[in-house]
N, C-alpha and C positions, 0 to 999 in steps of 0.2 A: 699225107698222114692219114691213118685210118683209126677210128675209134669204134667201140662196140657197145651195144646195149642189150642186155638179156631181158626178155619179156615173156610172160605167160600167155597162153592162148585164151584170150577173153574178148568179149564184145568191145571192151575199151581199146584193146590193141587194134582191132579192125577199124575202129573209128579214127585212131591215130594214123593208120596207114591210108585210109580213104581220103582224109583231109590233109594228109602230109603234115601232121602236127606232132609236137612233143609235149607231154604233160610235165609241168613244173610244180613240184610240191611246195606248199606253204610251210612256214616254220612250225605251225601247230600240228601239221600232219606227220611230221617226222618222229620216228620212235628211237632213232640212234642219236645220242647227244653230239656225236662227231659229224653228223651230216651237215648241220648248219649252226655253227656257234660263232660268237663274236666276242672280242675283247678289245678294249680301247688301248692303243699304244701311244704313249706320251713322249716318244722320242722325237724331238724337234729337228728339222733339217736346217733351219736358220732361225735367227732371232725374230724375224717377222711373224713366224708362226706363234711365238710366245705372246705377241700382241693380241692375237685372236683368243688365246687361252686366258689372258688377263682380262680382256673385254668380257668374256663369258663369266669369269669369276666375279667381276664387279657387278655385272648384270644380275647374277643370282644373289649377290649380297645386298644390293639396293632394295630397300623395303618400299613396296608400292601397294597401297590398299585400294582395292577395286570396290570397296563397300564404304559405308558411312562410319566404319570403325575409326576412331581418331588415332593419330600417331602418338606413340609414347615419346617422352622426352629423350630417352636413349635412342630411339629410332631416328628422330629428327636430327639429333647430334651426329649420329653415325652416318646418316645420309649426306649431311652437309660436309663432313670431313672427307668422305669418299669422293664426292663430286669435286671438291677442291683439289684433292690429290690427282684425280683423273684429268683435270684441266692443267695441271702442272707437268708439262712435257719432260722437264729435266728429271723430276722425281719419278715419274712413271717409267721413263727409259732406264733409269738406274735400277728400278725394281725388276723390269723385264730382263735386263742384262744379268742381274744376280740370279734370277730364277733359271735363266738359260744356262749359265755356267754350272749351277748345281745339278741340273738335269744331265749335262754332259759328263759330270763326274760320276753320276750313278750309272750312266750308259757304259762307261769304261769298265765298271765292275759287273754289270749285268747285261744280258742280251735283250732284256725286255724291261721297260719302265712301266710299272703298274700304277693303279690309282692310289695304292698305299704309299708307294715311293713319292708320288706327286704330293699327296697329302702331307707327308713329313716335311717336304721341302717348303710347301706353302706356309705351314705352321711356323717353320723356322724363319723364313724370309719376311713374314708379316709381323713379327714381334716389334719391329721398329715403326710400324705404321700407326698413325693416330686413330684409325678406325679398325673395327674388328671385321674380318672376313668371315663369311658364313660357309664353312666347308661342308656342313651337312646338307645345306640347300644345293650347293654346287654338285655334290655327289648324287643326290636324289634326282636332280635334273638330268645329269648324264645318264643315269639308269633309265629314266623315262624315255629319253631320246633313243637309247640303245634298244630298248624294248620295242619302241615304235618302228625303228629301222628293221628289226627282225620280223615284226608282224607284217611288214610290207615287202619282205624279201621272199624269193622262191628259188628252188634249186632242182637240177636234174643231174644224174651221175652217169658216167661212162666207164668203160674198161679198156685197157690197152690190148687185151687178148680176147680171143673168141673160144678158147678151149679150157677155161678154168672150171674144174670139176665142182667146186663149191658154188661158184656163180650160177652154173647150170642148175644146181640143186636148190638154191635159195631164191633165185630170181626168175627162173624159167620153168616153173611148175614141176620141179623134180625131174628135169631132163626131158620134159615133154613139150616145152615151149620153143621159142626161136631166139636167134641172136641177130639183131639188126646191125648192119655195117654202114658206117658213115665215112665218106671220103671228104676230107677237109681241103679246100682250095688253098687256104693259108694256114700254115702250121701254127698251132697254139691259139687260133681264133675260130670261134663258132658263130655262124650267122643266125639271127632270128629276126622274124618279120613282124613289124607292128602295123596293124590295120586300124585306121581311124574310123570313127563313126560314119555311117552312110549319110550322104547328103544329096540333095536334089541336083540332077544333071539336066538342065533345060535343053541343051543341044541334043543329047541322046533321046530325050523325051520327044522332041519334035521330029526326030528321025524314026520314032516308033521302035526303038531298040531297047532302051532302058531309061528310066527316069532317075535312077540312083547310081551313085559311084562311091567308091571308098579309096582313099589315098593310102598307099603302102610305102613303108620305109624299112629298109633292111639295116640292122645294126650288127656290127661285128664286136663280139665280146671275148675277152680272154678266158681261156680254160685254165683253171687252177688245179694243179696236181697235189693231192693230199700227201703229206709225208708218211705214207704207210707202205707196206711191203708190196712187191710186184705181184700182179695177178689179182689185186684187190680193186674195188671200185674207185674211180677217180672222183 
């Protein structure tokens, strides 16, 4: 399998070629909203996954003060009832099963279960609970984690063709750049190498060759094809 990458003739390109590296852009560097976007899919594969969801819901509902601010009467009562419910396996399993069944019904009508769908289900299923769940805290924590995930993510793109006119125009200095060709040993998998921090190598130092060494690990990651027209970037 072959993939291609259009590049302009710059000092940065020669650095990539010299060190045999590829630059991965961070989320903040991207100017196309489709380059790296994320949405949380709440379609469960099994009821066990609902257990993780319920745990996260209860965790964000439980009020814990990390300061000297006293708990209100309502907070203490809600915390107590939540913990009692969480320790009751029968009631908790019943709640998880009900949420799971509701999500399956939504999935039958939609291809994607959004946070709004989940919010509607949780509001409905929690009416019989003695404590109040904190949906707003649940959603804000999900948004925080999603943002953190994107900030720690990076991406690079490829093309399936090397003769796309627009690609040569936009990504190869208006047809004056080059197109790199990559031969993949395993279809759909791209290797990248992780080099750890250098550490002292006593044996090499005694042999007067080098006193430092770096461990290298090669990872194989899946290449995701975006659902866009042929001859567009992957």
